[in-house]
N, C-alpha and C positions, 0 to 999 in steps of 0.2 A: 613593508614587506620582509620577507625573512630569507633565510637558504634553507637548504637540506641536500642533502647528497645525490645526485643525477640519477644514483641505481633507483632509489624510490621509486620514481616516477619512470622504469623499462618494462614494468610487468605490464599484460594486458588487462590485468584487473577485475579479473572474474570474483564473484564470493569468496571462491575458495582461498584466495591470495589475502581476505581479510582478518583472518585469525588462527589461531591452529587449531588445529583438531577440526577442522571444518567437515559438518556429517548433516544428512537429510534429517528433515525433521518427521517425526511419525506420524503415517497415515492409521488413523482408526476407523476399524467397521464398527459399528452399531445396531446390530439386529434389532434391539430393542424397538430404538427409534425409526428402523423400515417398518416392523411390524405395525407398529404405533401411525404411521403414515400411511400405511396401505401401498408400498412401493416392495422393491427386490432388495436393493441393498440400500444403505447409506453409510457415505465414507467423510471422515472429518480430518483434515491436515491439520496440525497443530502447530501452528505457528510462533505461539507461545514457547517453542523450546528455543527460538533462536537466539545469539545474544543480543542483548539489549531488552529482549520480551516481546517482540514483533517481528514482522515480516519488511518492514521499513528498512531496516539495516540492511537489505538485499539491494534495494533501489537508492539508498541516498548516500553510502559510503564509498558502491560503486563509482554512480554517476561523478561523486566529489574528484576519486582518483580519476578516472576518465579527463575531468573536466581542467584539474592541475595539471596532467600530463601534457593536454592540447597546447596549455596557455604556457608550460615550460619549455615546450619542444621548442621556439623560437631561440632557446640558451644553452641548451644542448652542448652547443659546440663550445661553448666558453671555457677559454684555455685553463679555467682554473678548478674546473669540474666542481662547481657550484651552481645551481636555478635557484632564480631567486624568485619568490613565494607570493602570491597575493593573500589576502585573508579573504576565508569563505561566508558568504550572507545568502539566509533562504528566508520562507517565511513556513510557519507552519501552525498545527493545531496542537503539536507534540512531538511525534515519533518522527517525522521525518527531521524535526531539526534536531532531535536528537543523534539520530543517524549522520547526519552532515559535520555537528560537533565532534561526534566520536569520531569521524576521518581527518578532521581539522586537528584534533589532538595527537593520532597516528603520525601524521604528518609533520606537527610542531609548530603549527599555524594558528590565528585564532578564526573564530568563528561568531559572525552575529544574527540571531535567528531571534525573527520577527513573530509574534505570536498575538492574538485577540486578546483584550484586556481580560476577558475571561474565561480565559487557560486555566485550567486546574493547577492550584498550586505545587502539587505534587510535578506535574509534567513539570514546571517550570526549574523546580529544586533539581530534577535529573537530569536537564541541560547544564545546569551549571556547575554539577558534580563530574561533570566532561570538559569542565574550561568553557562554555559558551557563554558567550554572554547575550544575555534576552534584553528585548524592548520591545516593551507590552503597546499594544497600536490599539486604540480605542475604536469600535466597531467591529464589523465579520472578521473571519479570514481571508476574505478578498482585500478587504482593505491593507490587511497584513502582509499581503503579495505583493500588493500595490507599493506598499513603502519599503518593502525588501528592493523591487524593482529601482526606485528610485535613489534611494542609499547607495547601492553598485552600482549604479551609472557615476554618483558624485564621488564618492569613495576611491574609485578604479577595485570595486572588490570583486571578485569572484562570484556570480549569483549561481547559485543550484536549484533551481526550482523541482517540482513535482509537479506540476503545470504551467500551462501557457497556452495564446491563442498563436500560437507558429505552429500547423500542424509538423515541421520539419526541424523543430529545435533540438539540435541533439544533445543536449543535457536531459530534457525528459525521454527523452529516446533513451536514453542510458537507462534513466530509473525504470524505466516497464521493461528493457532487457535484463537489469537486476531482477527485477521481478519475474522473469521466466525462468531464473533458477528452480522456482517451485514445483514449475509443472514440466521440468526436466526433472525433476526427484518423481514426481508425481507419474510420469511415464516409465521408468521405473520401477517403479511401485506397483504400478498395478501391471506392467508387463509379468510380474513372479508371481501374480494371483492369476495364471493361465488367459482365458479370454474375456476376464471381465472388463469392462470400460463405462468410466461415464457416460448415461446419457443426457446428465442436466447437471449446470452447476448454477446454484444459488450465492453467488456473490457479493459482499457491501463493497458500494462505493460513497466516496468521497467526490473526487474530481473524476475517475472510472478509469485510475490508472490499474489500479489491480486487475478487474474485469478484464480490461481490454487484453493484459499479456496471459491472464488465464485462456482468454478465445484464443488469441494467438499461437501458446504453444501446443494446446490439441488441434488446431488446424494444422499445424508442422507437423507434429509427433502422431497423429493417428488420421485413419481411413475414413472415417466418420465424421459428418459436425458434432457437435456437444454445443446443447441448448444451454445456450447463457440467461440468465433471471437476474439483472440488476436489481441490489435490492438497497433501498434508502428510507432516510427517514422519510416521511411526509411532510416534515418543516423544511427540510433542504433538500429539495432533490431538484436537481440540478441535473443529472443528466439523464433523467426521464424527460425532461423541460428540450431538451438536446436532441435527444433521440426524434422527440415527437417533430421537432422543429427543422431538425436535418444540419444544426449548425448550434455552438455554444452560444448561448442566449443566460444574462445574469438574472437569478431569478432575486424580487424581492421579499422583505421580511428581516427579521433577525436571526434568521436560522438557527433558531434555539433549539436544540433536544440535548435526549441524556446520552445519545449516539457520539459523543462530542469529537470524535476524530473524523465524522462523518459530515459536519455542518460546512458545507460548502455551496456558494453560492453561483459558482460558475465552472463548466466543465469542460478537460481540458481539452483541446482542440484533438492531439495527437491521436488519444485513446478512444475519441468519439469516432475520427474515421475507423478506426478498428473495429469498435462497437457496430457501429452501422453497416460495415462491410458482413458482418457476421449475422449479422439483421437481430442482435440482442434485444430481448424485452424489459420492458420495468415491474417494479413490484415495490409499492409502497406501503411500510408499515409506520403504525403509531406509534406514539409515546409508551403506552400499556404494553404494546406486543414488545417494543425495543426494553423496557427497565424487566420482562418477565427473560429477558434471553441468557443471561448469565445462569439463571436458575436453573433452568429448560438445558443447559450447555453440562453443569454438574449433576445435575442430575440423571442424565441420559444417558451420559460419555465419561463424567467425571472430571471433565475440564473447565478449571476455574477461569474468568473471563471477564467481560466487561459489556455495555451494551452495543459497544462499536464491533468489539473483537467478536457477539457472538450475534452480527445483526442477519447474518446470513442465513443462521439458522430459525431465529426469530421469523424471518420473510418467509423461509421452507414448511415451517410449522400452520404459519396463517395461510399460506395456500392449498399446503392439504388439506387443511379442513372446512374448503370450502369450495363447494361441485363447481361452481364456473369458473372458481381459479385453477382447479386442475385441469379442466377443460382445456382454458387459454392455455398454460402453461404444460400441457399435454403429458400429465402426470397419470400413470398408472402400475398398473401388481409390477410388469417389468422393467420401471425406470431403475436407475443407479444414478444415485445423487450424491454429487461431491457438495460439502462444504468447506470453509476454513475459518479457525478462529484464527482471528489475525491477531490477537495480543492476549496473555494473561492479565491475572490481576495487577493495574499498576504498584501498587502498596510494596507487592513482592518479589518486584523485577529488579536485578541488579543494573543497573545505569551503565555500566562498565562494561566491556568485552570480554574481562576476565573471568 
């Protein structure tokens, strides 16, 4: 353990506390895409503008600071004014681990991130660039989750998961609350556009946390429900299986997909509860559609992305082109569709918050 000033842990740790000059990411209207897909309007929230280049910074950093504050509360009354801090531990496909390692760097503690061995070397190096120790685990992301949990319990580390089988897990709840800052921004951005409000959101999912945060945010901040369509790779459709079964169920297979940030085999229980309550629908996309997502994002909106970052767009394009899917998801000429570019091109991202 190490020490830090107790003042570091006395904030509420909302996203605005995490870096200087915090500002909302852009909400772009794409009229050409709306015309091509036969809907009224299409908007894309560009999370590639976040520090670290993706939306995970909102969840992983907020949850890490809040978890550390809870751990430190027992020591805040120490007579020397110092707080012993444990090291942070998490599992990730890349972006959550980067956010947690960045939080550790900010707090002056160490972080160990467990990644599946197939993780992109670029993503591994980004975590190392902010001081994170990387452990590669044979198998899928779900094996990395188990390894991180075991390591944290044996080493007295502070586990910062973004998925759990416990619907009441406070850290995962904090992760989803952090993501909710995005819907707070969206509420304000749509308010500036008058009476416009999305009727649909096509949101990509790994374990379901972002989709659940969008569902919760619009339910809290809006008078009418928004239809949530959870977009997943066909090869890693754990949220679809959970929605069908009414509980998280680990799916079989290698989970191999070009959308590597969505390669998850078990949905998060807190996210699933929200999605079930919201009656979210599922949409599966194949690898060809996912691989075409970044090109479509660049061509229609001028946004650089990855197969993971543009998966919601890929799903929307697939659904809008299929008459049966249009009926299933209620797409019509009056629909206002929200998409999210969850990350930019990884090679171009700055691995630090500066």
